[in-house]
MMTF fields as JSON, N, C-alpha, C and O atoms, coordinates in Angstrom:
{
  "mmtfVersion": "1.0.0",
  "mmtfProducer": "UNKNOWN",
  "numBonds": 519,
  "numAtoms": 520,
  "numGroups": 130,
  "numChains": 1,
  "numModels": 1,
  "chainsPerModel": [1],
  "groupsPerChain": [130],
  "chainIdList": ["A"],
  "bondAtomList": [4, 2, 8, 6, 12, 10, 16, 14, 20, 18, 24, 22, 28, 26, 32, 30, 36, 34, 40, 38, 44, 42, 48, 46, 52, 50, 56, 54, 60, 58, 64, 62, 68, 66, 72, 70, 76, 74, 80, 78, 84, 82, 88, 86, 92, 90, 96, 94, 100, 98, 104, 102, 108, 106, 112, 110, 116, 114, 120, 118, 124, 122, 128, 126, 132, 130, 136, 134, 140, 138, 144, 142, 148, 146, 152, 150, 156, 154, 160, 158, 164, 162, 168, 166, 172, 170, 176, 174, 180, 178, 184, 182, 188, 186, 192, 190, 196, 194, 200, 198, 204, 202, 208, 206, 212, 210, 216, 214, 220, 218, 224, 222, 228, 226, 232, 230, 236, 234, 240, 238, 244, 242, 248, 246, 252, 250, 256, 254, 260, 258, 264, 262, 268, 266, 272, 270, 276, 274, 280, 278, 284, 282, 288, 286, 292, 290, 296, 294, 300, 298, 304, 302, 308, 306, 312, 310, 316, 314, 320, 318, 324, 322, 328, 326, 332, 330, 336, 334, 340, 338, 344, 342, 348, 346, 352, 350, 356, 354, 360, 358, 364, 362, 368, 366, 372, 370, 376, 374, 380, 378, 384, 382, 388, 386, 392, 390, 396, 394, 400, 398, 404, 402, 408, 406, 412, 410, 416, 414, 420, 418, 424, 422, 428, 426, 432, 430, 436, 434, 440, 438, 444, 442, 448, 446, 452, 450, 456, 454, 460, 458, 464, 462, 468, 466, 472, 470, 476, 474, 480, 478, 484, 482, 488, 486, 492, 490, 496, 494, 500, 498, 504, 502, 508, 506, 512, 510, 516, 514],
  "bondOrderList": [1, 1, 1, 1, 1, 1, 1, 1, 1, 1, 1, 1, 1, 1, 1, 1, 1, 1, 1, 1, 1, 1, 1, 1, 1, 1, 1, 1, 1, 1, 1, 1, 1, 1, 1, 1, 1, 1, 1, 1, 1, 1, 1, 1, 1, 1, 1, 1, 1, 1, 1, 1, 1, 1, 1, 1, 1, 1, 1, 1, 1, 1, 1, 1, 1, 1, 1, 1, 1, 1, 1, 1, 1, 1, 1, 1, 1, 1, 1, 1, 1, 1, 1, 1, 1, 1, 1, 1, 1, 1, 1, 1, 1, 1, 1, 1, 1, 1, 1, 1, 1, 1, 1, 1, 1, 1, 1, 1, 1, 1, 1, 1, 1, 1, 1, 1, 1, 1, 1, 1, 1, 1, 1, 1, 1, 1, 1, 1, 1],
  "groupList": [{"groupName": "MET", "atomNameList": ["N", "CA", "C", "O"], "elementList": ["N", "C", "C", "O"], "formalChargeList": [0, 0, 0, 0], "bondAtomList": [1, 0, 2, 1, 3, 2], "bondOrderList": [1, 1, 2], "singleLetterCode": "M", "chemCompType": "L-PEPTIDE LINKING"}, {"groupName": "TYR", "atomNameList": ["N", "CA", "C", "O"], "elementList": ["N", "C", "C", "O"], "formalChargeList": [0, 0, 0, 0], "bondAtomList": [1, 0, 2, 1, 3, 2], "bondOrderList": [1, 1, 2], "singleLetterCode": "Y", "chemCompType": "L-PEPTIDE LINKING"}, {"groupName": "GLN", "atomNameList": ["N", "CA", "C", "O"], "elementList": ["N", "C", "C", "O"], "formalChargeList": [0, 0, 0, 0], "bondAtomList": [1, 0, 2, 1, 3, 2], "bondOrderList": [1, 1, 2], "singleLetterCode": "Q", "chemCompType": "L-PEPTIDE LINKING"}, {"groupName": "PHE", "atomNameList": ["N", "CA", "C", "O"], "elementList": ["N", "C", "C", "O"], "formalChargeList": [0, 0, 0, 0], "bondAtomList": [1, 0, 2, 1, 3, 2], "bondOrderList": [1, 1, 2], "singleLetterCode": "F", "chemCompType": "L-PEPTIDE LINKING"}, {"groupName": "LYS", "atomNameList": ["N", "CA", "C", "O"], "elementList": ["N", "C", "C", "O"], "formalChargeList": [0, 0, 0, 0], "bondAtomList": [1, 0, 2, 1, 3, 2], "bondOrderList": [1, 1, 2], "singleLetterCode": "K", "chemCompType": "L-PEPTIDE LINKING"}, {"groupName": "VAL", "atomNameList": ["N", "CA", "C", "O"], "elementList": ["N", "C", "C", "O"], "formalChargeList": [0, 0, 0, 0], "bondAtomList": [1, 0, 2, 1, 3, 2], "bondOrderList": [1, 1, 2], "singleLetterCode": "V", "chemCompType": "L-PEPTIDE LINKING"}, {"groupName": "SER", "atomNameList": ["N", "CA", "C", "O"], "elementList": ["N", "C", "C", "O"], "formalChargeList": [0, 0, 0, 0], "bondAtomList": [1, 0, 2, 1, 3, 2], "bondOrderList": [1, 1, 2], "singleLetterCode": "S", "chemCompType": "L-PEPTIDE LINKING"}, {"groupName": "LEU", "atomNameList": ["N", "CA", "C", "O"], "elementList": ["N", "C", "C", "O"], "formalChargeList": [0, 0, 0, 0], "bondAtomList": [1, 0, 2, 1, 3, 2], "bondOrderList": [1, 1, 2], "singleLetterCode": "L", "chemCompType": "L-PEPTIDE LINKING"}, {"groupName": "GLY", "atomNameList": ["N", "CA", "C", "O"], "elementList": ["N", "C", "C", "O"], "formalChargeList": [0, 0, 0, 0], "bondAtomList": [1, 0, 2, 1, 3, 2], "bondOrderList": [1, 1, 2], "singleLetterCode": "G", "chemCompType": "PEPTIDE LINKING"}, {"groupName": "CYS", "atomNameList": ["N", "CA", "C", "O"], "elementList": ["N", "C", "C", "O"], "formalChargeList": [0, 0, 0, 0], "bondAtomList": [1, 0, 2, 1, 3, 2], "bondOrderList": [1, 1, 2], "singleLetterCode": "C", "chemCompType": "L-PEPTIDE LINKING"}, {"groupName": "GLU", "atomNameList": ["N", "CA", "C", "O"], "elementList": ["N", "C", "C", "O"], "formalChargeList": [0, 0, 0, 0], "bondAtomList": [1, 0, 2, 1, 3, 2], "bondOrderList": [1, 1, 2], "singleLetterCode": "E", "chemCompType": "L-PEPTIDE LINKING"}, {"groupName": "HIS", "atomNameList": ["N", "CA", "C", "O"], "elementList": ["N", "C", "C", "O"], "formalChargeList": [0, 0, 0, 0], "bondAtomList": [1, 0, 2, 1, 3, 2], "bondOrderList": [1, 1, 2], "singleLetterCode": "H", "chemCompType": "L-PEPTIDE LINKING"}, {"groupName": "TRP", "atomNameList": ["N", "CA", "C", "O"], "elementList": ["N", "C", "C", "O"], "formalChargeList": [0, 0, 0, 0], "bondAtomList": [1, 0, 2, 1, 3, 2], "bondOrderList": [1, 1, 2], "singleLetterCode": "W", "chemCompType": "L-PEPTIDE LINKING"}, {"groupName": "ASN", "atomNameList": ["N", "CA", "C", "O"], "elementList": ["N", "C", "C", "O"], "formalChargeList": [0, 0, 0, 0], "bondAtomList": [1, 0, 2, 1, 3, 2], "bondOrderList": [1, 1, 2], "singleLetterCode": "N", "chemCompType": "L-PEPTIDE LINKING"}, {"groupName": "THR", "atomNameList": ["N", "CA", "C", "O"], "elementList": ["N", "C", "C", "O"], "formalChargeList": [0, 0, 0, 0], "bondAtomList": [1, 0, 2, 1, 3, 2], "bondOrderList": [1, 1, 2], "singleLetterCode": "T", "chemCompType": "L-PEPTIDE LINKING"}, {"groupName": "ALA", "atomNameList": ["N", "CA", "C", "O"], "elementList": ["N", "C", "C", "O"], "formalChargeList": [0, 0, 0, 0], "bondAtomList": [1, 0, 2, 1, 3, 2], "bondOrderList": [1, 1, 2], "singleLetterCode": "A", "chemCompType": "L-PEPTIDE LINKING"}, {"groupName": "ASP", "atomNameList": ["N", "CA", "C", "O"], "elementList": ["N", "C", "C", "O"], "formalChargeList": [0, 0, 0, 0], "bondAtomList": [1, 0, 2, 1, 3, 2], "bondOrderList": [1, 1, 2], "singleLetterCode": "D", "chemCompType": "L-PEPTIDE LINKING"}, {"groupName": "ILE", "atomNameList": ["N", "CA", "C", "O"], "elementList": ["N", "C", "C", "O"], "formalChargeList": [0, 0, 0, 0], "bondAtomList": [1, 0, 2, 1, 3, 2], "bondOrderList": [1, 1, 2], "singleLetterCode": "I", "chemCompType": "L-PEPTIDE LINKING"}, {"groupName": "ARG", "atomNameList": ["N", "CA", "C", "O"], "elementList": ["N", "C", "C", "O"], "formalChargeList": [0, 0, 0, 0], "bondAtomList": [1, 0, 2, 1, 3, 2], "bondOrderList": [1, 1, 2], "singleLetterCode": "R", "chemCompType": "L-PEPTIDE LINKING"}, {"groupName": "PRO", "atomNameList": ["N", "CA", "C", "O"], "elementList": ["N", "C", "C", "O"], "formalChargeList": [0, 0, 0, 0], "bondAtomList": [1, 0, 2, 1, 3, 2], "bondOrderList": [1, 1, 2], "singleLetterCode": "P", "chemCompType": "L-PEPTIDE LINKING"}],
  "groupTypeList": [0, 1, 2, 3, 4, 1, 5, 5, 4, 6, 1, 7, 5, 5, 7, 7, 6, 6, 7, 6, 7, 1, 8, 9, 3, 2, 10, 10, 7, 10, 11, 12, 5, 13, 2, 10, 14, 1, 15, 3, 2, 8, 14, 1, 4, 13, 2, 11, 13, 15, 16, 7, 17, 16, 3, 18, 10, 15, 4, 15, 6, 17, 2, 6, 4, 8, 4, 6, 0, 5, 5, 19, 3, 10, 5, 16, 16, 13, 3, 17, 1, 17, 2, 5, 18, 2, 6, 6, 4, 10, 4, 18, 10, 16, 17, 5, 0, 18, 17, 11, 8, 16, 8, 10, 5, 7, 14, 9, 6, 15, 9, 15, 4, 1, 11, 7, 6, 13, 17, 12, 5, 18, 14, 5, 19, 16, 14, 19, 14, 10],
  "groupIdList": [1, 2, 3, 4, 5, 6, 7, 8, 9, 10, 11, 12, 13, 14, 15, 16, 17, 18, 19, 20, 21, 22, 23, 24, 25, 26, 27, 28, 29, 30, 31, 32, 33, 34, 35, 36, 37, 38, 39, 40, 41, 42, 43, 44, 45, 46, 47, 48, 49, 50, 51, 52, 53, 54, 55, 56, 57, 58, 59, 60, 61, 62, 63, 64, 65, 66, 67, 68, 69, 70, 71, 72, 73, 74, 75, 76, 77, 78, 79, 80, 81, 82, 83, 84, 85, 86, 87, 88, 89, 90, 91, 92, 93, 94, 95, 96, 97, 98, 99, 100, 101, 102, 103, 104, 105, 106, 107, 108, 109, 110, 111, 112, 113, 114, 115, 116, 117, 118, 119, 120, 121, 122, 123, 124, 125, 126, 127, 128, 129, 130],
  "secStructList": [7, 2, 2, 2, 2, 2, 2, 2, 2, 2, 2, 2, 2, 2, 2, 2, 2, 2, 2, 2, 2, 2, 2, 2, 2, 2, 2, 2, 2, 2, 2, 2, 2, 6, 2, 2, 2, 2, 2, 7, 7, 3, 3, 3, 3, 7, 1, 1, 1, 1, 7, 3, 3, 3, 3, 3, 6, 6, 3, 3, 3, 3, 3, 3, 6, 6, 3, 3, 3, 3, 3, 3, 3, 3, 3, 3, 6, 6, 3, 3, 3, 3, 7, 7, 7, 1, 1, 6, 6, 7, 7, 7, 7, 7, 3, 3, 3, 3, 3, 3, 6, 6, 6, 6, 3, 3, 3, 3, 1, 1, 4, 4, 4, 4, 6, 7, 7, 1, 3, 3, 3, 3, 7, 7, 7, 7, 7, 7, 7, 7],
  "xCoordList": [2.6, 2.477, 1.36, 1.508, 0.246, -0.876, -0.469, -0.861, 0.318, 0.754, 1.657, 1.578, 2.503, 3.388, 2.569, 2.864, 1.537, 0.682, -0.023, -0.164, -0.465, -1.145, -0.208, -0.607, 1.035, 2.023, 2.324, 2.399, 2.494, 2.778, 1.604, 1.81, 0.372, -0.806, -0.867, -1.179, -0.571, -0.599, 0.407, 0.097, 1.606, 2.63, 2.221, 2.445, 1.626, 1.18, 0.091, 0.105, -0.845, -1.915, -1.327, -1.712, -0.4, 0.239, 1.028, 0.963, 1.765, 2.568, 1.684, 1.96, 0.632, -0.263, -0.988, -1.172, -1.397, -2.049, -1.094, -1.477, 0.139, 1.139, 1.395, 1.478, 1.518, 1.769, 0.588, 0.784, -0.626, -1.784, -1.915, -2.368, -1.529, -1.586, -0.421, -0.505, 0.655, 1.838, 1.496, 1.983, 0.66, 0.261, -0.476, -0.263, -1.338, -2.075, -1.119, -1.218, -0.195, 0.753, 1.684, 2.053, 2.06, 2.948, 2.27, 2.9, 0.991, 0.255, 0.122, 0.292, -0.182, -0.275, 1.066, 1.123, 2.14, 3.476, 3.813, 4.375, 3.476, 3.741, 2.965, 3.503, 1.698, 0.909, 1.535, 1.552, 2.041, 2.635, 3.936, 4.171, 4.779, 6.069, 5.861, 6.585, 4.888, 4.632, 3.36, 2.545, 3.191, 1.984, 1.738, 0.606, 2.787, 2.653, 2.118, 1.292, 2.593, 2.141, 0.683, -0.111, 0.324, -1.051, -2.045, -3.23, -1.574, -2.463, -2.741, -3.737, -1.869, -2.047, -3.064, -2.814, -4.205, -5.261, -5.901, -5.949, -6.383, -7.083, -7.048, -6.255, -7.926, -7.992, -7.58, -8.042, -6.712, -6.181, -6.455, -6.396, -6.759, -6.97, -6.077, -5.636, -5.821, -5.087, -6.091, -7.241, -5.669, -6.597, -6.76, -7.536, -6.041, -6.039, -6.864, -7.338, -7.044, -7.821, -8.446, -8.487, -8.921, -9.642, -8.743, -9.252, -7.433, -6.528, -6.737, -6.99, -6.625, -6.792, -5.697, -5.196, -5.333, -4.475, -5.189, -5.527, -5.415, -6.082, -5.09, -4.551, -4.86, -3.936, -4.736, -5.5, -4.579, -5.265, -4.407, -3.86, -4.295, -3.637, -2.274, -1.974, -1.464, -0.108, -0.077, 0.944, -1.184, -1.26, -1.783, -2.736, -1.149, -1.589, -2.229, -1.609, -3.462, -4.17, -4.128, -4.75, -3.386, -3.199, -4.056, -3.915, -4.951, -5.825, -5.519, -5.7, -5.049, -4.654, -4.966, -4.578, -5.661, -5.969, -6.561, -6.158, -7.509, -8.182, -7.404, -7.908, -6.205, -5.393, -5.287, -5.382, -5.093, -4.9, -3.872, -3.68, -3.223, -2.281, -2.281, -2.526, -2.005, -1.93, -0.504, 0.01, 0.125, 1.524, 1.693, 0.909, 2.704, 2.935, 3.528, 4.22, 3.247, 3.858, 4.255, 3.793, 5.122, 5.59, 5.674, 6.104, 5.27, 5.344, 6.508, 6.657, 7.334, 8.446, 8.481, 8.841, 8.107, 7.981, 6.999, 5.82, 7.473, 6.594, 6.724, 6.414, 7.176, 7.362, 6.649, 6.58, 6.121, 5.524, 6.416, 6.732, 6.817, 7.634, 6.753, 6.364, 6.44, 5.591, 6.488, 7.207, 6.44, 7.305, 6.665, 5.602, 7.314, 6.774, 7.519, 7.044, 8.655, 9.38, 8.661, 8.063, 8.738, 8.024, 8.852, 8.299, 10.179, 11.04, 12.283, 12.561, 13.019, 14.223, 15.325, 16.24, 15.25, 16.27, 16.048, 16.966, 14.833, 14.497, 15.115, 15.159, 15.586, 16.305, 15.433, 15.95, 14.135, 13.252, 13.207, 13.059, 13.336, 13.288, 11.85, 10.912, 11.692, 10.374, 9.881, 10.677, 8.565, 7.977, 7.989, 7.494, 8.544, 8.601, 7.673, 7.82, 6.717, 5.769, 5.946, 6.171, 5.844, 5.943, 4.534, 3.665, 4.322, 3.039, 3.076, 3.979, 2.102, 2.034, 0.886, -0.18, 1.123, 0.099, -0.295, 0.559, -1.582, -2.115, -2.487, -3.379, -1.81, -2.076, -3.072, -3.609, -3.331, -4.29, -3.741, -4.492, -2.423, -1.796, -0.55, 0.193, -0.335, 0.89, 1.563, 0.893, 2.883, 3.628, 4.657, 5.118, 5.0, 5.889, 6.732, 6.194, 8.046, 8.912, 9.185, 9.523, 9.047, 9.361, 8.123, 8.247, 6.936, 5.708, 5.561, 4.963, 6.096, 5.988, 6.626, 6.187, 7.655, 8.316, 7.332, 7.493, 6.318, 5.306, 3.98, 2.938, 4.031, 2.855, 1.765, 0.576, 2.19, 1.272, 1.478, 2.545, 0.464, 0.539, 1.524, 1.789, 2.065, 3.003, 2.32, 2.963, 1.025, 0.283, -1.004, -1.772, -1.228, -2.397, -3.113, -2.481, -4.428, -5.236, -6.17, -6.807, -6.235, -7.106, -8.566, -9.002, -9.309, -10.733, -11.495, -11.121, -12.552, -13.401, -14.438, -15.174, -14.512, -15.503, -16.919, -17.205, -17.781, -19.18, -19.784, -19.66, -20.432, -21.107, -22.603, -23.134, -23.279, -24.723, -25.452, -25.127, -26.433, -27.233, -28.393, -28.974, -28.709, -29.772, -31.028, -32.033],
  "yCoordList": [50.051, 48.77, 47.927, 46.718, 48.583, 47.867, 47.255, 46.134, 47.997, 47.512, 46.284, 45.347, 46.285, 45.151, 43.894, 42.82, 44.026, 42.884, 42.355, 41.145, 43.268, 42.865, 42.069, 41.06, 42.525, 41.839, 40.455, 39.477, 40.374, 39.092, 38.135, 36.964, 38.622, 37.776, 37.291, 36.129, 38.177, 37.798, 36.696, 35.718, 36.857, 35.829, 34.505, 33.443, 34.563, 33.337, 32.636, 31.413, 33.404, 32.815, 32.147, 31.03, 32.821, 32.258, 31.008, 30.004, 31.057, 29.921, 28.722, 27.606, 28.94, 27.84, 27.275, 26.062, 28.131, 27.654, 26.808, 25.767, 27.254, 26.506, 25.142, 24.137, 25.11, 23.837, 22.884, 21.68, 23.401, 22.515, 21.973, 20.844, 22.753, 22.29, 21.38, 20.619, 21.445, 20.64, 19.157, 18.437, 18.688, 17.283, 16.884, 15.789, 17.751, 17.456, 17.355, 16.434, 18.299, 18.284, 17.082, 16.505, 16.708, 15.567, 14.289, 13.46, 14.133, 12.951, 12.949, 11.91, 14.108, 14.205, 13.896, 13.219, 14.39, 14.155, 12.666, 12.128, 12.004, 10.565, 9.788, 8.863, 10.159, 9.502, 9.739, 8.84, 10.932, 11.255, 10.483, 9.944, 10.429, 9.734, 8.232, 7.584, 7.678, 6.233, 5.901, 5.099, 6.508, 6.296, 4.824, 4.348, 4.112, 2.706, 1.877, 0.983, 2.182, 1.458, 1.771, 0.857, 3.047, 3.427, 3.009, 2.841, 2.838, 2.408, 0.908, 0.442, 0.151, -1.3, -1.628, -1.406, -2.153, -2.518, -3.821, -4.126, -4.57, -5.801, -6.792, -6.674, -7.767, -8.839, -10.131, -10.44, -10.877, -12.122, -13.258, -13.085, -14.431, -15.627, -16.729, -16.689, -17.707, -18.859, -19.965, -19.885, -20.986, -22.016, -23.165, -24.088, -23.119, -24.253, -24.03, -24.994, -22.789, -22.516, -21.121, -20.535, -20.605, -19.328, -18.123, -17.042, -18.278, -17.153, -16.058, -16.338, -14.807, -13.656, -12.631, -12.494, -11.918, -10.739, -9.617, -9.749, -8.511, -7.358, -6.195, -5.794, -5.664, -4.548, -3.27, -3.172, -2.285, -0.993, 0.08, -0.124, 1.221, 2.404, 2.087, 2.542, 1.315, 0.961, 0.118, 0.07, -0.542, -1.457, -2.801, -2.863, -3.868, -5.223, -5.821, -5.88, -6.261, -6.926, -8.425, -8.903, -9.152, -10.588, -11.335, -11.136, -12.203, -13.001, -14.464, -14.971, -15.142, -16.537, -17.293, -16.875, -18.394, -19.292, -18.547, -18.779, -17.661, -16.936, -15.776, -15.076, -15.549, -14.426, -13.404, -13.746, -12.157, -11.14, -10.12, -9.891, -9.519, -8.446, -7.477, -7.862, -6.228, -5.19, -4.664, -4.22, -4.723, -4.32, -3.455, -3.571, -2.596, -1.773, -2.589, -3.583, -2.156, -2.787, -1.709, -0.57, -2.1, -1.19, -1.956, -3.109, -1.325, -1.935, -1.307, -0.086, -2.166, -1.71, -2.596, -3.771, -2.026, -2.755, -3.915, -3.69, -5.151, -6.323, -7.038, -8.224, -6.33, -6.954, -6.158, -4.93, -6.896, -6.304, -6.685, -7.859, -5.702, -5.931, -5.665, -4.526, -6.735, -6.632, -6.652, -7.622, -5.578, -5.457, -6.178, -5.781, -7.233, -8.004, -7.757, -8.158, -7.118, -6.848, -5.733, -4.834, -5.819, -4.88, -3.653, -2.628, -3.751, -2.606, -2.669, -3.689, -1.583, -1.533, -2.447, -2.808, -2.822, -3.692, -5.163, -5.977, -5.492, -6.872, -7.243, -6.418, -8.469, -8.911, -9.655, -10.144, -9.752, -10.487, -9.825, -8.608, -10.642, -10.113, -9.841, -10.447, -8.918, -8.639, -9.841, -10.618, -9.982, -10.963, -10.317, -9.202, -11.001, -10.476, -11.313, -12.531, -10.638, -11.32, -10.774, -9.579, -11.648, -11.238, -11.068, -11.914, -9.963, -9.676, -10.234, -9.91, -11.067, -11.653, -11.025, -10.752, -10.799, -10.224, -8.841, -8.013, -8.598, -7.315, -7.386, -6.671, -8.238, -8.376, -9.467, -9.505, -10.365, -11.443, -12.469, -13.055, -12.69, -13.721, -13.145, -12.374, -13.537, -13.2, -14.505, -15.455, -14.556, -15.72, -15.261, -14.12, -16.184, -15.844, -17.065, -18.127, -16.916, -18.058, -18.226, -19.326, -17.173, -17.251, -17.289, -17.252, -17.36, -17.326, -18.538, -18.43, -19.684, -20.888, -20.665, -21.236, -19.837, -19.514, -18.868, -18.985, -18.191, -17.525, -18.293, -17.75, -19.559, -20.438, -19.872, -19.955, -19.296, -18.762, -19.502, -20.067, -19.497, -20.142, -19.396, -18.212, -20.096, -19.432, -18.901, -18.213, -19.206, -18.697, -18.038, -18.638, -16.795, -16.019, -15.518, -15.002, -15.672, -15.294, -14.151, -14.184, -13.139, -11.988, -12.435, -13.157, -11.996, -12.315, -11.307, -10.138, -11.776, -10.885, -10.306, -11.058, -8.973, -8.392, -8.726, -8.804, -8.918, -9.204, -8.008, -6.872, -8.265, -7.196, -7.366, -8.46, -6.298, -6.417, -6.722, -6.175, -7.595, -7.913, -6.938, -6.54, -6.57, -5.579, -6.231, -5.553],
  "zCoordList": [18.102, 18.78, 18.155, 17.974, 17.83, 17.224, 15.887, 15.564, 15.116, 13.804, 13.971, 13.176, 14.986, 15.248, 15.554, 15.03, 16.403, 16.741, 15.497, 15.323, 14.634, 13.407, 12.502, 11.921, 12.386, 11.547, 12.119, 11.376, 13.426, 14.073, 13.872, 13.552, 14.058, 13.844, 12.4, 12.143, 11.47, 10.051, 9.773, 9.094, 10.296, 10.094, 10.728, 10.148, 11.911, 12.571, 11.763, 11.629, 11.229, 10.417, 9.181, 8.837, 8.513, 7.323, 7.69, 6.98, 8.78, 9.216, 9.554, 9.112, 10.328, 10.703, 9.488, 9.385, 8.58, 7.354, 6.53, 5.996, 6.428, 5.66, 6.279, 5.573, 7.589, 8.266, 8.127, 7.963, 8.189, 8.06, 6.643, 6.459, 5.641, 4.258, 3.903, 2.938, 4.661, 4.378, 4.333, 3.461, 5.265, 5.285, 4.025, 3.503, 3.529, 2.29, 1.114, 0.303, 1.02, -0.087, -0.002, -1.025, 1.204, 1.374, 0.882, 0.224, 1.202, 0.745, -0.779, -1.416, -1.361, -2.819, -3.466, -4.493, -2.869, -3.404, -3.359, -4.313, -2.264, -2.163, -3.222, -3.83, -3.447, -4.496, -5.866, -6.706, -6.091, -7.389, -7.602, -8.684, -6.572, -6.673, -6.83, -7.585, -6.132, -6.158, -6.939, -6.485, -8.098, -8.902, -9.201, -9.11, -9.554, -9.926, -8.754, -8.941, -7.558, -6.368, -6.06, -5.837, -6.046, -5.712, -6.788, -6.502, -8.024, -9.108, -9.052, -9.605, -8.389, -8.318, -7.237, -6.052, -7.644, -6.709, -7.158, -8.349, -6.21, -6.547, -5.404, -4.47, -5.505, -4.519, -5.206, -6.304, -4.552, -5.11, -4.144, -2.927, -4.703, -3.886, -4.428, -5.576, -3.581, -4.097, -4.378, -3.947, -5.09, -5.542, -4.553, -4.8, -3.447, -2.524, -1.266, -0.666, -0.856, 0.353, 0.25, -0.831, 1.352, 1.336, 1.611, 1.909, 1.52, 1.762, 0.717, -0.455, 1.165, 0.28, 0.524, 1.64, -0.524, -0.404, -1.141, -2.317, -0.44, -1.037, -1.073, -0.042, -2.264, -2.454, -2.654, -3.615, -1.771, -1.873, -1.218, -0.134, -1.883, -1.31, -0.683, 0.42, -1.382, -0.959, 0.319, 1.006, 0.638, 1.778, 1.283, 0.506, 1.74, 1.413, 2.658, 3.72, 2.52, 3.605, 3.311, 2.363, 4.137, 3.93, 4.942, 6.149, 4.448, 5.301, 5.05, 3.943, 6.101, 5.966, 7.247, 8.338, 7.106, 8.231, 9.429, 10.569, 9.171, 10.238, 10.807, 11.686, 10.342, 10.811, 9.689, 8.511, 10.068, 9.034, 9.501, 10.695, 8.515, 8.808, 7.637, 6.494, 7.934, 6.914, 6.918, 7.945, 5.75, 5.624, 4.374, 3.432, 4.36, 3.166, 2.028, 2.25, 0.815, -0.355, -1.349, -1.283, -2.271, -3.312, -4.624, -4.643, -5.715, -7.041, -7.789, -7.824, -8.39, -9.22, -10.459, -10.385, -11.586, -12.852, -12.682, -12.41, -12.839, -12.738, -11.401, -11.297, -10.392, -9.079, -7.991, -8.035, -7.012, -5.82, -4.649, -4.458, -3.873, -2.682, -1.466, -1.207, -0.717, 0.465, 1.695, 1.936, 2.464, 3.642, 4.823, 5.3, 5.289, 6.408, 7.716, 8.779, 7.655, 8.908, 9.672, 9.081, 10.975, 11.831, 12.195, 12.596, 12.058, 12.369, 11.495, 10.865, 11.464, 10.63, 11.166, 10.426, 12.439, 13.029, 12.682, 12.777, 12.285, 11.946, 10.599, 9.686, 10.475, 9.274, 8.264, 7.259, 8.503, 7.597, 6.223, 6.113, 5.173, 3.812, 3.393, 3.912, 2.442, 1.884, 1.084, 0.556, 1.003, 0.092, -1.288, -1.455, -2.268, -3.633, -4.505, -4.604, -5.133, -6.019, -7.429, -7.618, -8.404, -9.807, -10.371, -10.164, -11.085, -11.721, -13.139, -13.91, -13.485, -14.827, -15.605, -15.054, -16.901, -17.769, -17.3, -16.984, -17.258, -16.783, -15.31, -14.851, -14.582, -13.161, -12.837, -11.729, -13.795, -13.538, -12.562, -11.783, -12.603, -11.77, -11.112, -11.719, -9.854, -9.127, -8.734, -8.329, -8.852, -8.376, -7.36, -7.376, -6.476, -5.373, -5.03, -4.719, -5.084, -4.798, -3.304, -2.866, -2.521, -1.091, -0.206, 1.019, -0.792, 0.012, 0.931, 2.002, 0.529, 1.362, 2.732, 3.731, 2.77, 4.038, 5.02, 6.235, 4.487, 5.309, 5.303, 5.67, 4.883, 4.827, 3.919, 4.228, 2.795, 1.793, 0.483, 0.241, -0.352, -1.659, -2.556, -2.347, -3.556, -4.465, -5.727, -6.521, -5.933, -7.091, -6.597, -5.844, -7.032, -6.635, -7.882, -8.804, -7.906, -9.069, -8.672, -7.619, -9.543, -9.267, -9.277, -10.174, -8.272, -8.225, -9.07, -9.163, -9.671, -10.459, -9.514, -8.874, -9.412, -8.498, -8.957, -10.151, -7.989, -8.311, -9.027, -8.569, -10.137, -10.868, -10.681, -10.867, -10.318, -10.093, -11.396, -12.45, -11.305, -12.489, -12.575, -11.566, -13.791, -13.975, -14.464, -14.676]
}
């Protein structure tokens, strides 16, 4: 009987350890599958007002006219697809932005529909002076 309890405990420990590590592996797998998306990072501003879009960790933080929202995005070749719909039942199309050069400029033909500029320029991060 003691041996049976030991075997059951061993299996439970292995099972619980596997389940707890599953989340870590799933996150690593997602980063590996979507390398292009996770590698795309930067802050962009438009030339007409103080609106900003910050791309980090597959999330786009859009700040416009005092409002902000964080939505998922995906990079595919030279295009960024920003998901603005809140559920799968919603019919709103993604915002599609084209990446120009090495990511210095983004253009968007449908951004006006969301009251956003159609040209976005990458901001240069402040570098400390020595």
